[in-house]
N, CA, C and O atoms as a MOPAC input file, in Angstrom:
PM7 MOZYME 1SCF
protein

 N    103.23300 1    20.50500 1   -37.22200 1
 C    104.54400 1    21.11500 1   -37.07000 1
 C    105.61700 1    20.07900 1   -37.39700 1
 O    105.57700 1    18.95100 1   -36.90600 1
 N    106.55800 1    20.47200 1   -38.21600 1
 C    107.67200 1    19.57800 1   -38.51400 1
 C    108.67500 1    19.64500 1   -37.37000 1
 O    108.62300 1    20.54400 1   -36.53100 1
 N    109.57300 1    18.69500 1   -37.35200 1
 C    110.49300 1    18.58400 1   -36.23600 1
 C    111.91800 1    18.98500 1   -36.62200 1
 O    112.87600 1    18.50200 1   -36.01900 1
 N    112.06600 1    19.85500 1   -37.61000 1
 C    113.39500 1    20.25800 1   -38.04900 1
 C    113.83700 1    21.53600 1   -37.34600 1
 O    113.01900 1    22.36800 1   -36.95400 1
 N    115.14400 1    21.66600 1   -37.19900 1
 C    115.71900 1    22.86100 1   -36.58800 1
 C    116.91700 1    23.28400 1   -37.42500 1
 O    117.73100 1    22.45300 1   -37.82800 1
 N    117.01800 1    24.58900 1   -37.68500 1
 C    118.19100 1    25.10700 1   -38.38100 1
 C    118.64000 1    26.39400 1   -37.70500 1
 O    117.82500 1    27.17500 1   -37.21400 1
 N    119.94600 1    26.59500 1   -37.69000 1
 C    120.54200 1    27.79600 1   -37.10100 1
 C    121.48500 1    28.37600 1   -38.13600 1
 O    122.33300 1    27.67100 1   -38.68100 1
 N    121.33200 1    29.67400 1   -38.40600 1
 C    122.19400 1    30.34600 1   -39.38000 1
 C    122.43500 1    31.77400 1   -38.92100 1
 O    121.69200 1    32.28700 1   -38.08400 1
 N    123.46000 1    32.42300 1   -39.45500 1
 C    123.66700 1    33.83400 1   -39.10900 1
 C    122.44700 1    34.65800 1   -39.53100 1
 O    121.93100 1    34.49800 1   -40.63700 1
 N    122.00100 1    35.53100 1   -38.64400 1
 C    120.88800 1    36.42200 1   -38.96900 1
 C    121.41600 1    37.52900 1   -39.87300 1
 O    122.48100 1    38.09000 1   -39.61300 1
 N    120.68400 1    37.84300 1   -40.92200 1
 C    121.15600 1    38.88500 1   -41.83400 1
 C    120.84000 1    40.25600 1   -41.25900 1
 O    119.73000 1    40.50600 1   -40.78800 1
 N    121.82200 1    41.13100 1   -41.30300 1
 C    121.64400 1    42.48600 1   -40.80500 1
 C    122.01900 1    42.62500 1   -39.33700 1
 O    122.63200 1    41.74200 1   -38.73700 1
 N    121.62700 1    43.76500 1   -38.78400 1
 C    121.92100 1    44.09300 1   -37.39200 1
 C    120.61100 1    44.08900 1   -36.61400 1
 O    119.59600 1    44.59500 1   -37.09300 1
 N    120.63800 1    43.51600 1   -35.41200 1
 C    119.44500 1    43.42300 1   -34.57500 1
 C    119.65600 1    44.16500 1   -33.26200 1
 O    120.77500 1    44.27100 1   -32.75900 1
 N    118.55400 1    44.67700 1   -32.72000 1
 C    118.59300 1    45.39500 1   -31.45300 1
 C    117.44900 1    44.89500 1   -30.56500 1
 O    116.38700 1    44.50000 1   -31.04700 1
 N    117.70300 1    44.92500 1   -29.24700 1
 C    116.67500 1    44.61200 1   -28.25100 1
 C    116.49400 1    45.85600 1   -27.39800 1
 O    117.45500 1    46.40100 1   -26.85600 1
 N    115.23200 1    46.30100 1   -27.28800 1
 C    114.90700 1    47.45300 1   -26.43800 1
 C    113.91100 1    47.01500 1   -25.36500 1
 O    112.97300 1    46.26200 1   -25.62800 1
 N    114.14600 1    47.50700 1   -24.15100 1
 C    113.23700 1    47.19700 1   -23.03800 1
 C    113.17500 1    48.40400 1   -22.11500 1
 O    114.21300 1    48.91000 1   -21.68900 1
 N    111.99500 1    48.86400 1   -21.80900 1
 C    111.83600 1    49.99000 1   -20.88700 1
 C    112.60800 1    51.21600 1   -21.29300 1
 O    113.09900 1    51.94800 1   -20.43500 1
 N    112.72800 1    51.46100 1   -22.60100 1
 C    113.42700 1    52.63800 1   -23.09400 1
 C    114.93300 1    52.48000 1   -23.22400 1
 O    115.60500 1    53.39700 1   -23.69600 1
 N    115.47300 1    51.35100 1   -22.82200 1
 C    116.92500 1    51.12000 1   -22.89400 1
 C    117.25100 1    50.10400 1   -23.97900 1
 O    116.45700 1    49.21000 1   -24.27400 1
 N    118.43300 1    50.25600 1   -24.56700 1
 C    118.93100 1    49.24500 1   -25.50100 1
 C    119.63500 1    48.18100 1   -24.66000 1
 O    120.61600 1    48.45900 1   -23.97100 1
 N    119.11500 1    46.96600 1   -24.73500 1
 C    119.64000 1    45.85100 1   -23.94200 1
 C    120.68600 1    45.07300 1   -24.73400 1
 O    121.64500 1    44.55400 1   -24.16300 1
 N    120.49900 1    44.99200 1   -26.05500 1
 C    121.43800 1    44.26100 1   -26.90600 1
 C    121.43400 1    44.87900 1   -28.29500 1
 O    120.42700 1    45.41500 1   -28.75800 1
 N    122.58200 1    44.79000 1   -28.94300 1
 C    122.70600 1    45.22500 1   -30.33600 1
 C    123.80200 1    44.38000 1   -30.96600 1
 O    124.91700 1    44.31100 1   -30.44900 1
 N    123.47900 1    43.73400 1   -32.09300 1
 C    124.45200 1    42.80900 1   -32.66200 1
 C    124.32100 1    42.68200 1   -34.17200 1
 O    123.22000 1    42.66900 1   -34.72400 1
 N    125.45900 1    42.59000 1   -34.81500 1
 C    125.51800 1    42.24500 1   -36.23400 1
 C    125.95200 1    40.78800 1   -36.36700 1
 O    126.17800 1    40.30700 1   -37.47700 1
 N    126.07100 1    40.07900 1   -35.23300 1
 C    126.52500 1    38.69100 1   -35.22100 1
 C    125.48500 1    37.76300 1   -34.59500 1
 O    125.82800 1    36.70400 1   -34.07000 1
 N    124.21500 1    38.16400 1   -34.65100 1
 C    123.14900 1    37.34300 1   -34.07000 1
 C    122.90800 1    36.10200 1   -34.92800 1
 O    123.28700 1    36.04600 1   -36.09800 1
 N    122.26800 1    35.11300 1   -34.31000 1
 C    121.90800 1    33.88500 1   -35.01000 1
 C    120.39200 1    33.78300 1   -35.10100 1
 O    119.67400 1    34.22500 1   -34.20400 1
 N    119.91600 1    33.19900 1   -36.19100 1
 C    118.49000 1    32.96900 1   -36.37500 1
 C    118.22400 1    31.47500 1   -36.26700 1
 O    118.79700 1    30.68300 1   -37.01500 1
 N    117.35400 1    31.08600 1   -35.33400 1
 C    116.99300 1    29.69600 1   -35.15700 1
 C    115.58100 1    29.49900 1   -35.69500 1
 O    114.64400 1    30.18800 1   -35.29300 1
 N    115.45400 1    28.56000 1   -36.59600 1
 C    114.14700 1    28.18600 1   -37.13200 1
 C    113.87700 1    26.75500 1   -36.69900 1
 O    114.71300 1    25.86600 1   -36.85300 1
 N    112.67700 1    26.56000 1   -36.14900 1
 C    112.31000 1    25.23800 1   -35.66100 1
 C    110.86900 1    24.94900 1   -36.06700 1
 O    109.92400 1    25.58100 1   -35.59500 1
 N    110.73900 1    23.97100 1   -36.96100 1
 C    109.40900 1    23.58300 1   -37.42000 1
 C    108.64300 1    24.76100 1   -37.98600 1
 O    109.17300 1    25.54300 1   -38.77600 1
 N    107.38200 1    24.88100 1   -37.57200 1
 C    106.52300 1    25.95700 1   -38.05600 1
 C    106.51100 1    27.16300 1   -37.11300 1
 O    105.72800 1    28.09200 1   -37.31300 1
 N    107.36100 1    27.15800 1   -36.10000 1
 C    107.40100 1    28.25900 1   -35.14000 1
 C    108.06600 1    29.48600 1   -35.75000 1
 O    108.87500 1    29.35400 1   -36.66800 1
 N    107.73700 1    30.68300 1   -35.25400 1
 C    108.42100 1    31.88700 1   -35.75200 1
 C    109.93100 1    31.79500 1   -35.46700 1
 O    110.34900 1    31.18500 1   -34.48200 1
 N    110.72900 1    32.40300 1   -36.33600 1
 C    112.18300 1    32.42100 1   -36.14200 1
 C    112.51400 1    33.14000 1   -34.83500 1
 O    111.82700 1    34.08300 1   -34.44200 1
 N    113.57600 1    32.68100 1   -34.16800 1
 C    114.04000 1    33.28800 1   -32.92200 1
 C    115.45500 1    33.80100 1   -33.14100 1
 O    116.30500 1    33.09000 1   -33.67800 1
 N    115.70600 1    35.04200 1   -32.72200 1
 C    117.02600 1    35.64500 1   -32.84700 1
 C    117.78300 1    35.45000 1   -31.53700 1
 O    117.29400 1    35.82100 1   -30.47000 1
 N    118.96500 1    34.87100 1   -31.62200 1
 C    119.83900 1    34.65200 1   -30.46900 1
 C    121.01600 1    35.61900 1   -30.56300 1
 O    121.69000 1    35.70000 1   -31.59100 1
 N    121.25100 1    36.34700 1   -29.47900 1
 C    122.30600 1    37.35500 1   -29.42400 1
 C    123.51700 1    36.82500 1   -28.67300 1
 O    123.36500 1    36.19900 1   -27.62400 1
 N    124.73600 1    37.06900 1   -29.20200 1
 C    125.94200 1    36.68800 1   -28.45200 1
 C    125.98800 1    37.47700 1   -27.13600 1
 O    125.65600 1    38.66200 1   -27.10500 1
 N    126.39500 1    36.81900 1   -26.06700 1
 C    126.44300 1    37.49200 1   -24.76300 1
 C    127.28500 1    38.76200 1   -24.79400 1
 O    126.96800 1    39.73100 1   -24.10400 1
 N    128.35700 1    38.76800 1   -25.59100 1
 C    129.22300 1    39.94700 1   -25.61300 1
 C    128.52900 1    41.16300 1   -26.23800 1
 O    129.02400 1    42.28300 1   -26.10800 1
 N    127.40300 1    40.96500 1   -26.90400 1
 C    126.64500 1    42.07500 1   -27.49600 1
 C    125.42100 1    42.45200 1   -26.65700 1
 O    124.55600 1    43.19800 1   -27.11600 1
 N    125.35300 1    41.94000 1   -25.44000 1
 C    124.22900 1    42.18900 1   -24.53400 1
 C    124.73200 1    42.94700 1   -23.30700 1
 O    125.81800 1    42.66300 1   -22.80100 1
 N    123.94400 1    43.91000 1   -22.83200 1
 C    124.26300 1    44.61700 1   -21.58600 1
 C    123.90800 1    43.67700 1   -20.43200 1
 O    122.85500 1    43.81000 1   -19.80800 1
 N    124.80200 1    42.72900 1   -20.16200 1
 C    124.52600 1    41.67000 1   -19.18300 1
 C    124.27300 1    42.22800 1   -17.77700 1
 O    123.65100 1    41.55000 1   -16.95900 1
 N    124.74000 1    43.44600 1   -17.47900 1
 C    124.48700 1    44.05200 1   -16.17400 1
 C    122.99300 1    44.29300 1   -15.95200 1
 O    122.54700 1    44.41500 1   -14.81100 1
 N    122.22200 1    44.36200 1   -17.03500 1
 C    120.77200 1    44.57700 1   -16.93100 1
 C    120.00200 1    43.27000 1   -16.73800 1
 O    118.81900 1    43.28700 1   -16.39900 1
 N    120.67800 1    42.13600 1   -16.95700 1
 C    120.02000 1    40.83300 1   -16.85400 1
 C    120.37300 1    40.14000 1   -15.54600 1
 O    121.50900 1    40.21200 1   -15.07700 1
 N    119.39600 1    39.47400 1   -14.96900 1
 C    119.62800 1    38.68600 1   -13.76400 1
 C    118.97400 1    37.32900 1   -13.94800 1
 O    117.79000 1    37.23500 1   -14.26900 1
 N    119.74900 1    36.29000 1   -13.74500 1
 C    119.24000 1    34.92400 1   -13.89900 1
 C    118.14200 1    34.67100 1   -12.87000 1
 O    118.27700 1    35.04200 1   -11.70400 1
 N    117.06000 1    34.04000 1   -13.30700 1
 C    115.96400 1    33.69900 1   -12.39900 1
 C    116.02100 1    32.20500 1   -12.08200 1
 O    116.90500 1    31.49700 1   -12.56500 1
 N    115.09000 1    31.73600 1   -11.28100 1
 C    115.02500 1    30.32000 1   -10.92400 1
 C    114.30500 1    29.49300 1   -11.98700 1
 O    114.31400 1    28.26400 1   -11.92800 1
 N    113.68300 1    30.16000 1   -12.95800 1
 C    112.88500 1    29.45600 1   -13.96800 1
 C    113.75500 1    28.61800 1   -14.90100 1
 O    114.85400 1    29.02600 1   -15.27500 1
 N    113.25600 1    27.45600 1   -15.26500 1
 C    113.89700 1    26.59700 1   -16.25100 1
 C    112.81300 1    25.86000 1   -17.03300 1
 O    111.70200 1    25.65700 1   -16.54200 1
 N    113.15200 1    25.46800 1   -18.24300 1
 C    112.29900 1    24.58000 1   -19.03200 1
 C    113.21300 1    23.61700 1   -19.75900 1
 O    114.42300 1    23.83000 1   -19.83100 1
 N    112.63400 1    22.55600 1   -20.29700 1
 C    113.43300 1    21.55000 1   -20.98600 1
 C    112.91200 1    21.36600 1   -22.40400 1
 O    111.71000 1    21.22900 1   -22.63000 1
 N    113.84100 1    21.36700 1   -23.35100 1
 C    113.53500 1    21.10700 1   -24.75400 1
 C    114.26600 1    19.82500 1   -25.14900 1
 O    115.44100 1    19.66400 1   -24.82200 1
 N    113.58500 1    18.90800 1   -25.85100 1
 C    114.24300 1    17.65300 1   -26.22700 1
 C    115.48500 1    17.85700 1   -27.10000 1
 O    116.43600 1    17.08100 1   -27.00600 1
 N    115.48900 1    18.88300 1   -27.94100 1
 C    116.63400 1    19.10800 1   -28.83800 1
 C    117.68100 1    20.03800 1   -28.24100 1
 O    118.87900 1    19.84400 1   -28.44700 1
 N    117.23200 1    21.04500 1   -27.50400 1
 C    118.16300 1    22.07000 1   -27.04300 1
 C    118.60300 1    21.88100 1   -25.59500 1
 O    119.61400 1    22.45500 1   -25.19100 1
 N    117.88500 1    21.10300 1   -24.81300 1
 C    118.27000 1    20.87400 1   -23.42700 1
 C    117.54000 1    21.79100 1   -22.45900 1
 O    116.41100 1    22.21000 1   -22.71300 1
 N    118.20500 1    22.09900 1   -21.33700 1
 C    117.60100 1    22.93100 1   -20.29000 1
 C    117.82000 1    24.40500 1   -20.59600 1
 O    118.93600 1    24.83800 1   -20.88300 1
 N    116.72300 1    25.17100 1   -20.52700 1
 C    116.80300 1    26.61800 1   -20.73000 1
 C    116.83500 1    27.31100 1   -19.37200 1
 O    116.09400 1    26.95200 1   -18.45700 1
 N    117.70300 1    28.30400 1   -19.26200 1
 C    117.75100 1    29.18000 1   -18.09000 1
 C    117.12500 1    30.50400 1   -18.50300 1
 O    117.22500 1    30.91500 1   -19.65900 1
 N    116.47700 1    31.17000 1   -17.54800 1
 C    115.76300 1    32.40900 1   -17.85700 1
 C    116.36200 1    33.60000 1   -17.13000 1
 O    117.01500 1    33.45600 1   -16.09700 1
 N    116.12400 1    34.78900 1   -17.69400 1
 C    116.67000 1    36.02800 1   -17.16000 1
 C    115.59200 1    37.09600 1   -17.05900 1
 O    114.73300 1    37.22300 1   -17.93100 1
 N    115.65800 1    37.86600 1   -15.96300 1
 C    114.84100 1    39.06600 1   -15.81600 1
 C    115.68600 1    40.23700 1   -16.32600 1
 O    116.91500 1    40.20200 1   -16.26500 1
 N    115.01400 1    41.26300 1   -16.82500 1
 C    115.70500 1    42.46600 1   -17.29100 1
 C    115.29300 1    43.62300 1   -16.39100 1
 O    114.10400 1    43.87100 1   -16.19200 1
 N    116.29000 1    44.33600 1   -15.84400 1
 C    116.02800 1    45.51000 1   -15.02300 1
 C    116.08700 1    46.75000 1   -15.90600 1
 O    117.07600 1    46.98800 1   -16.59900 1
 N    115.00600 1    47.54100 1   -15.87100 1
 C    114.95600 1    48.78100 1   -16.64900 1
 C    114.53300 1    49.91500 1   -15.72500 1
 O    114.11900 1    49.68000 1   -14.59000 1
 N    114.64000 1    51.14200 1   -16.21800 1
 C    114.22100 1    52.30700 1   -15.43800 1
 C    112.74700 1    52.22600 1   -15.08600 1
 O    112.32300 1    52.76500 1   -14.06400 1
 N    111.95500 1    51.55000 1   -15.93000 1
 C    110.51700 1    51.44600 1   -15.65300 1
 C    110.13900 1    50.17200 1   -14.90400 1
 O    108.95400 1    49.87100 1   -14.75700 1
 N    111.13200 1    49.41900 1   -14.42700 1
 C    110.83600 1    48.23800 1   -13.63400 1
 C    111.48200 1    46.98600 1   -14.18200 1
 O    112.17300 1    47.01500 1   -15.20100 1
 N    111.24900 1    45.89400 1   -13.49400 1
 C    111.82600 1    44.60600 1   -13.88300 1
 C    110.86000 1    43.85100 1   -14.78700 1
 O    109.65200 1    43.84000 1   -14.55200 1
 N    111.40200 1    43.22600 1   -15.81600 1
 C    110.62300 1    42.37400 1   -16.71300 1
 C    111.06200 1    40.94500 1   -16.43500 1
 O    112.15800 1    40.53400 1   -16.81600 1
 N    110.18900 1    40.18900 1   -15.76100 1
 C    110.53600 1    38.82900 1   -15.35000 1
 C    110.61600 1    37.87200 1   -16.54000 1
 O    109.83000 1    37.96000 1   -17.48400 1
 N    111.57900 1    36.96000 1   -16.47300 1
 C    111.73900 1    35.90000 1   -17.47400 1
 C    111.56300 1    36.42300 1   -18.90200 1
 O    110.79900 1    35.86700 1   -19.69100 1
 N    112.27900 1    37.49400 1   -19.21500 1
 C    112.16900 1    38.13400 1   -20.52600 1
 C    113.12800 1    37.54300 1   -21.55400 1
 O    113.00400 1    37.80500 1   -22.75000 1
 N    114.08100 1    36.74800 1   -21.08500 1
 C    115.09700 1    36.18800 1   -21.97800 1
 C    115.45000 1    34.78200 1   -21.51100 1
 O    115.20500 1    34.40500 1   -20.36500 1
 N    116.03100 1    34.01800 1   -22.43000 1
 C    116.43700 1    32.65900 1   -22.07200 1
 C    117.68600 1    32.26000 1   -22.83800 1
 O    118.02600 1    32.84400 1   -23.86700 1
 N    118.35900 1    31.24600 1   -22.30600 1
 C    119.52200 1    30.70000 1   -22.99500 1
 C    119.64900 1    29.22100 1   -22.68700 1
 O    119.11200 1    28.71900 1   -21.70000 1
 N    120.36500 1    28.54600 1   -23.54800 1
 C    120.70000 1    27.13800 1   -23.34600 1
 C    122.19000 1    27.10300 1   -23.03500 1
 O    123.02300 1    27.19600 1   -23.93600 1
 N    122.51800 1    26.96800 1   -21.75000 1
 C    123.91000 1    27.02700 1   -21.29900 1
 C    124.72400 1    25.83900 1   -21.80400 1
 O    125.91800 1    25.96400 1   -22.07800 1
 N    124.06900 1    24.69000 1   -21.92200 1
 C    124.74100 1    23.46700 1   -22.34200 1
 C    123.83000 1    22.71100 1   -23.30600 1
 O    123.19500 1    21.73100 1   -22.91700 1
 N    123.76200 1    23.16300 1   -24.57100 1
 C    122.83600 1    22.53400 1   -25.52200 1
 C    123.03500 1    21.02300 1   -25.61400 1
 O    124.15900 1    20.52000 1   -25.58400 1
 N    121.91300 1    20.31800 1   -25.72600 1
 C    121.89900 1    18.85900 1   -25.66300 1
 C    122.39100 1    18.18900 1   -26.94700 1
 O    123.05500 1    17.15400 1   -26.88800 1
 N    122.07200 1    18.77000 1   -28.10200 1
 C    122.41900 1    18.12800 1   -29.36400 1
 C    123.49000 1    18.92300 1   -30.11900 1
 O    123.67800 1    20.11800 1   -29.89100 1
 N    124.17700 1    18.23100 1   -31.01200 1
 C    125.20700 1    18.88900 1   -31.82400 1
 C    124.61900 1    20.04000 1   -32.64000 1
 O    125.24800 1    21.08800 1   -32.78500 1
 N    123.40300 1    19.83900 1   -33.17700 1
 C    122.81700 1    20.88000 1   -34.01600 1
 C    122.47100 1    22.14300 1   -33.23100 1
 O    122.34200 1    23.21300 1   -33.82600 1
 N    122.31700 1    22.04500 1   -31.90600 1
 C    121.99300 1    23.20900 1   -31.07800 1
 C    123.22900 1    23.89200 1   -30.49400 1
 O    123.10900 1    24.94700 1   -29.87100 1
 N    124.42000 1    23.30800 1   -30.68500 1
 C    125.64400 1    23.85800 1   -30.09000 1
 C    125.91400 1    25.30600 1   -30.50700 1
 O    126.52900 1    26.05600 1   -29.74800 1
 N    125.47100 1    25.70600 1   -31.68400 1
 C    125.73200 1    27.06500 1   -32.18400 1
 C    125.13600 1    28.14100 1   -31.28300 1
 O    125.64400 1    29.26200 1   -31.25100 1
 N    124.05900 1    27.82000 1   -30.54300 1
 C    123.42700 1    28.85100 1   -29.70600 1
 C    124.01000 1    28.90700 1   -28.29000 1
 O    123.57600 1    29.72000 1   -27.47300 1
 N    124.98300 1    28.05300 1   -28.00200 1
 C    125.66800 1    28.13400 1   -26.70900 1
 C    126.33600 1    29.50500 1   -26.62000 1
 O    126.95300 1    29.96100 1   -27.58300 1
 N    126.21300 1    30.16000 1   -25.46900 1
 C    126.79700 1    31.49100 1   -25.31000 1
 C    125.92700 1    32.59800 1   -25.88900 1
 O    126.37000 1    33.74200 1   -25.99400 1
 N    124.69300 1    32.27300 1   -26.26500 1
 C    123.75500 1    33.24000 1   -26.82900 1
 C    122.49900 1    33.31500 1   -25.96900 1
 O    122.17600 1    32.37500 1   -25.24300 1
 N    121.80000 1    34.43200 1   -26.05700 1
 C    120.55200 1    34.64100 1   -25.31900 1
 C    119.49100 1    35.13400 1   -26.28900 1
 O    119.76300 1    35.96900 1   -27.15300 1
 N    118.27700 1    34.60900 1   -26.13800 1
 C    117.12600 1    35.03900 1   -26.93900 1
 C    116.14400 1    35.77500 1   -26.02800 1
 O    116.16300 1    35.60500 1   -24.80900 1
 N    115.29600 1    36.58500 1   -26.63000 1
 C    114.37200 1    37.43600 1   -25.87700 1
 C    112.93600 1    37.19700 1   -26.33300 1
 O    112.67400 1    36.99500 1   -27.51900 1
 N    112.01000 1    37.22200 1   -25.37400 1
 C    110.59000 1    37.08100 1   -25.69500 1
 C    110.09100 1    38.36500 1   -26.34400 1
 O    110.15300 1    39.44000 1   -25.74600 1
 N    109.60200 1    38.24500 1   -27.56100 1
 C    109.17300 1    39.42500 1   -28.31400 1
 C    107.85500 1    40.01400 1   -27.80800 1
 O    107.46600 1    41.10200 1   -28.23300 1
 N    107.16400 1    39.31300 1   -26.90900 1
 C    105.96300 1    39.89200 1   -26.31400 1
 C    106.29000 1    40.65200 1   -25.02000 1
 O    105.40000 1    41.23600 1   -24.40100 1
 N    107.56700 1    40.64300 1   -24.61200 1
 C    107.98000 1    41.33900 1   -23.38500 1
 C    108.96300 1    42.45900 1   -23.66200 1
 O    109.03900 1    43.42700 1   -22.90500 1
 N    109.71900 1    42.33000 1   -24.75100 1
 C    110.67600 1    43.37200 1   -25.17100 1
 C    110.55200 1    43.52900 1   -26.68200 1
 O    109.88600 1    42.73200 1   -27.34200 1
 N    111.19100 1    44.55200 1   -27.22100 1
 C    111.18700 1    44.75800 1   -28.66500 1
 C    112.47600 1    44.19400 1   -29.25800 1
 O    113.57200 1    44.58700 1   -28.86100 1
 N    112.33900 1    43.27900 1   -30.20000 1
 C    113.49200 1    42.73300 1   -30.93400 1
 C    113.25300 1    43.09600 1   -32.38300 1
 O    112.25900 1    42.68700 1   -32.98200 1
 N    114.19000 1    43.88400 1   -32.95600 1
 C    113.97800 1    44.28800 1   -34.34300 1
 C    115.28300 1    44.38400 1   -35.11200 1
 O    116.35600 1    44.61100 1   -34.55200 1
 N    115.14800 1    44.20300 1   -36.41200 1
 C    116.27600 1    44.39200 1   -37.31800 1
 C    116.37300 1    45.86400 1   -37.63700 1
 O    115.37300 1    46.50600 1   -37.95700 1
 N    117.59400 1    46.40800 1   -37.54900 1
 C    117.78700 1    47.83200 1   -37.82100 1
 C    118.65900 1    48.05800 1   -39.03700 1
 O    118.92100 1    49.20400 1   -39.40500 1

């Protein structure tokens, strides 16, 4: 795996669905590519139904991006624990673009380009 990271505007409009509800929809999402990992779509908070998200106690640390905070999503079919994450205070200049954005685990919710 290479150690490069790039962030650019995601082309098109993206939506996040969880438990039958639309959690986020944005034409201003960012795409983060890091090494050989799959691209991650980061949504601006203003395009997310933040009332459905609740910050959890979970955290992780990335050498480039800093400390990640995690969120549970409340849906009609139940709560999805640690389904999303954000870097509230990115550690490096190259990661600053994702400040104020949240990404979602694609194995817990549906993230798709529409």
